[in-house]
N, C-alpha and C positions, 0 to 999 in steps of 0.2 A: 894037385888042386884042389884036396880037400886043407892043405894047409894055407894056399891064397886064399879061398873063401874065408876063410875066419880071421884072416889078417885085415881083409877087405870090411869084416862085420865091424870089427874093431875099430877100423881107422870111421868109419862113418860114426858111430855111435861117440868115438872123442867131437868128434864135430858139432855133432847136434848139441851136445851137452855146451858147446861153448856160442850157440847160434843165440840170439835175445830171445827172451820168451813168446812173443808175437811171430815170429816167423817159425818156431818149433809149433804154434796152435798152427797157425796157417796151412804149414807141411802137413800135420795130423789132425786136421781140420774133418771132426763127426758129422753124421748126416744131418740131426738137428742142428747144426749152427746156423744153415742159411736162414735157415726158420725163424732162429732169432733176432737174428740181423736183420731180418723184413720188416718183422715186428719194431724193433727199434727204429728202423727208417721212417715208419708209415707215421708212430708217435711221433718223429722230430718235424714229417713235416706238418700233422696237425698243429704243432708247437707255433710253428711260424705262420700258418695259416690265422690261428687266433691273432699273435701279434698283430702280424699286417692289417685286418680287419679292423683293429680296435684302436689304430694309430690313422685310419684312412680320413683324408679329409672330408669337410662337412662346410656345409652352408651357413652360412653368416647372416643372420637378419641386418640391414643397413638400419643404422640410428635415424632417429628423426632430426632434423633440420633444430637449431635451436632456436633459430630467427621467429620460429611457427611460438615456441612456448613464452618469448618474450612481449610477441604480440598478442598472446591471450592473455595475459598475467597484467600487458596495461589496458583490457577493456573493464568498463564498469561491471561491480558484482550484481550477479542476475540474482533477484529475489523472487526467484522460484528456487533456486538451485539449493538442497540441500547444506546448513551452516548459514548462509548469507543473511545477514541483515537485515532484518523487515526496513520497507521503506517508513519516513517520517509521517505520520496521519497529517492530512490538509485540515486547516481549519474549517469547519461550517460558515455558511452564512450570515454575515451579520456577528462572527466572533472575532476576537483578536488571535494570534497565535499562540498557541503554548509557551509558557517562557513571560508574556507579558503579565498576564494576572490581572489588566483592568481593562474598564470599560468606559467609553466617556458620552455623557449622555445633558441633556438642557431641560433643565428642571424652569417651566416658565409659570406663569399663573398668578394665584393670591396665596404666595409661601412668602416666609420672611426675608430669605436671599435667595431669589432667582439668580439661576445663571447656570455654568456649564462647570458639570461635576465629573468628577474622576472615582469610579466606585471598580473593588473588585467585581472578578468574573461572577457568573452566576446571582449579582444581588438584583434585589428585587425591587417593586415600585416603593415600596413603605420604607427601605431603604434608601432612595432617592429622595424621597422626602424629608428624612430627617436630617439629610448631607445639608438641605435644603433648608434647615431653621424650622421645619416645621409647616404645618399650613394655616391661615388664617383664621382666627376665631370667627365662627358662623360660615365660613364655606362650604359649601354644599357637595360633598365627594359620594354621594352614591353610583354614579356611574362610572367613579375609577376601579379598576381591578388591582389594590395596594398588592395583591399576593403574585402577581404577573412576574415572571421571570426579564429582565431586562437585555438589551440588545446593544452591540455600540450603536453608537449616532443617534440613537432616539431622543424622542422629547416627547416630555411628560407637562403635559400641562393641565392644572388643577383649577377648577372651578369655570365659572363663564367669562369668557375673553370678550372686551368690546367689540362690538359690531356695527356695520351700518343701521340708520335707523329705517323701522318697518314702515311701507306705504302700505296702503291701501285700507278697509274699514276695521276699526278694530273688534268691530264685534256684527256679528250678521252672516259668518262662513262665506262671505263670496268668494271671487276667485283671489281676490287679492290678500284674503285674510290668514293670519298666521296660522301654519296646520296643516291648510288645505292645501290635497295633490295638484300642482300644479301654482302653486300661489308663488308670494315674495320668500316663504320659508319660514322658519323659525324664529322666535324673536330672539333668541340666546344662542350660540354656536353649538352644533350637532355635533355629539361624541361619534366619530366615525369606529373606535373599536367596541360601543357598547350598544349603539343604534341599531333595532330591528329593522326587517323589513319596511312595515308601515311606517315608522318614523323617516327613514331614510325617502319614502315616496312624496312624504311633506316638502323635499326642498324642490328648487323649481328645477323645471326641465327632468327630473326622473321618473321615471315609471314603475313597475314590477319588475320588466328584464332588467335596465339597470342597477336598479336597488337589488336586485341577486348578485348580479356580476360584482359589485362593491362587496357582499359579503363573502361569495368566492375568494376574492383578493384578500381578503381579511383573515380567512380560512387557511389559505396556502402558503401564508408569508407571515403566520401570525402576528399580525394584528398589523396598523398605521402607525410607521415610526413617524412621520409629518403630513401636513396637507399635501404637500406636493408629490406622493406619491399615488395623489388620484388620476394625474396624467397615464399613471400605466395602466389602469383599467377599462377595461376592451368598453369602448363606447363614450367616453369624455375626450373631448377636442378642447384645444384651447379657448374655445369660445365660451365652452361651459365650464371648463375650471375656472372660468375666471367671476363668472356668477356663483359655481359654490364657494369658489375659497374665502370668501366675508364669513360665511353662512355656518362651516365646520371645522373641527378641530381634531387630534388623534386621538 
């Protein structure tokens, strides 16, 4: 029996030496080996969890339709949006658009070459007189403001213009005398741009109220450009305009 036991041990030792290493380790597992294997398994599970979490599907935002952007680009630029070009300025009343640089005025009366003149924008009455050849000798230009800025389409009348004969008593201050309120009017055309309220009241049918309306219109519109603008004054109709037209000038 002792011989048989030693022989069995030698046989077992020989077989064990010929087994693979992992089989020998499994057969000779130490008590701490399951703990180590458990930790390795937990680490593998943690790595797999992180991997699958990183490659999980995520929501993707749908892109906006291209047609909306094309339509927005076709709209005119908003002047209030930053970076948009400013709209071109509009010309003021009585001025030509920027770029023309000229105005057209009518110079009449006692000048050497009366007629329509083209002048640079911003010219004054004195420039119009020079373009018309100057004022004739002996002409009274006291009521003419030579420093006034001209506007397009204006008429510049120099000196007294021919008017209808004045009726009534020449001297006596009656109802038909020139210069009397409600009379036939002044013997020479009255300047609408320089006349005072008292002078305007000498015109036929013009009282204090209507004279003030004429002065208000002159102030708001930078003067009268022509006699026809009297039609725009409050209180002057066609009949009264016909009476005043030969007695006044711009």
